[in-house]
C-alpha positions in Angstrom: -16.8 34.0 12.0 -16.3 34.0 15.7 -14.3 33.8 18.6 -17.0 31.9 21.2 -16.8 31.7 25.1 -15.4 28.2 25.7 -17.6 26.8 28.6 -16.1 25.7 32.7 -16.9 22.6 34.0 -19.2 21.8 36.1 -21.0 23.4 32.9 -23.9 20.2 32.2 -23.5 21.2 28.4 -20.2 19.4 28.8 -21.6 16.0 29.8 -23.8 15.5 26.6 -23.6 13.0 23.6 -23.8 15.0 21.0 -26.1 14.4 17.9 -24.2 13.8 14.4 -24.2 16.6 11.6 -26.7 15.2 9.0 -25.8 17.9 6.8 -23.0 19.6 5.4 -24.1 22.4 5.0 -23.4 26.4 5.6 -24.1 26.0 9.8 -22.0 23.3 9.8 -18.7 25.0 8.1 -20.2 28.3 10.2 -19.1 25.7 13.6 -15.7 24.7 12.1 -15.0 28.1 11.7 -16.3 28.9 14.8 -14.0 26.3 16.7 -11.2 27.1 14.6 -11.2 30.9 15.5 -12.2 30.0 18.9 -8.6 27.8 19.4 -6.4 30.7 17.9 -7.8 33.0 20.2 -6.9 30.7 23.2 -3.3 30.8 22.3 -2.3 27.7 24.0 -5.1 25.5 22.7 -4.8 22.5 20.2 -8.0 21.7 19.9 -11.7 22.6 20.9 -14.7 20.1 20.5 -18.4 21.8 19.3 -19.5 21.2 23.1 -17.3 23.5 24.4 -18.4 26.3 23.1 -22.1 25.3 23.6 -22.5 23.6 20.5 -23.9 20.0 21.0 -22.9 18.8 17.6 -20.1 16.2 16.5 -17.4 18.5 15.4 -13.8 19.2 16.6 -10.9 20.9 15.4 -7.2 19.5 16.2 -3.9 21.5 15.5 -0.7 20.7 17.1 1.7 22.1 14.8 2.4 25.1 16.6 2.8 23.5 19.9 6.5 22.5 21.1 5.3 18.5 20.9 3.6 19.0 17.7 6.3 20.6 16.2 8.6 17.8 17.4 6.6 14.7 15.8 4.8 14.3 12.1 1.5 15.5 12.2 -1.6 16.8 10.0 -1.6 20.5 11.0 -5.0 22.1 11.1 -8.0 19.2 11.1 -11.4 20.2 10.9 -13.7 17.3 11.5 -17.2 16.7 11.5 -18.7 13.3 12.0 -15.7 12.0 13.6 -14.9 8.5 14.7 -11.9 6.3 15.6 -11.9 3.2 14.0 -8.7 1.3 15.1 -6.8 1.9 18.3 -3.2 0.6 18.7 -0.7 0.6 22.0 -1.5 2.3 25.6 0.3 4.9 27.1 -0.1 7.5 29.9 0.0 11.4 29.3 -0.6 14.5 31.2 -3.9 16.3 29.7 -5.5 19.6 30.4 -8.7 21.2 29.1 -9.5 24.8 28.3 -12.5 23.7 30.2 -11.1 22.7 33.4 -8.5 25.2 33.4 -7.4 24.6 37.3 -6.3 21.1 36.6 -4.4 18.7 34.8 -4.5 14.8 35.1 -2.6 11.8 33.8 -4.9 10.0 31.4 -3.9 6.4 29.4 -4.8 7.0 25.5 -3.6 5.0 23.0 -0.4 6.1 21.5 -1.5 5.7 17.7 -5.1 5.7 15.9 -6.9 5.6 12.5 -9.7 8.5 12.3 -12.0 9.3 9.6 -14.5 11.8 9.5 -15.5 14.7 7.2 -13.1 17.4 6.3 -13.8 21.2 6.0 -15.0 20.8 1.8 -17.4 17.9 3.6 -15.8 14.6 2.1 -14.5 11.8 3.8 -10.9 11.3 5.1 -9.6 9.0 6.8 -5.6 9.5 8.3 -3.4 7.9 11.0 -2.3 9.3 13.8 0.6 8.8 16.4 2.1 10.9 18.8 0.8 14.5 20.4 -2.0 14.4 17.7 -3.5 11.3 18.5 -3.6 12.6 22.0 -5.1 15.3 21.0 -7.3 13.8 18.7 -8.9 11.3 21.5 -9.3 14.2 24.2 -11.4 15.9 21.5 -13.5 13.2 20.4 -13.8 12.2 24.1 -16.3 15.8 24.5 -18.4 14.5 21.5 -19.5 11.6 23.8 -19.8 13.7 27.3 -16.2 12.7 28.3 -14.0 15.5 29.7 -10.2 14.6 30.8 -11.5 14.5 34.5 -13.4 10.9 33.7 -10.4 9.3 32.3 -8.5 9.6 35.6 -7.3 6.4 37.2 -7.5 8.2 40.6 -8.5 11.9 41.5 -6.1 11.7 44.6 -2.8 10.7 42.7 -2.9 11.7 39.0 -4.7 14.8 39.3 -2.9 18.0 39.6 -3.5 21.6 40.6 -2.2 24.0 37.7 0.6 26.5 39.2 -1.1 30.3 39.0 1.2 32.3 37.3 
């Protein structure tokens, strides 16, 4: 469909709570495809959430299979999720995260080690999956966007856990 512009913090749309997608119709499928196209066009992204492209709807895509961290672990490949919800978590870990909407910084964030998430897939079918490792981190990161959270909101200390990206 289309590669969409990624909103950059402090754009106020990034802080909005997204509305559920009530009907799985062509507009939902188009949104998922725009998210996939935008993620792939970035070249380095492992996920994008609808609010990052200005759509305040509960949809995300995640695919860690092409990243060096994702290749080392079991993953589900391309996940297209409508109305995703984490229904179970286990363990805790501190990880370094970055975000296309916060391009100049990375930060240490506490995330669950393992999750169970349910969602409607790209065919509109209910799916429940278990995820761990880098994929679970990416899913949690993208689902945070749906509730108006950025990784910046999860950093314990902006003074000690936020890092400026090195400029190339």
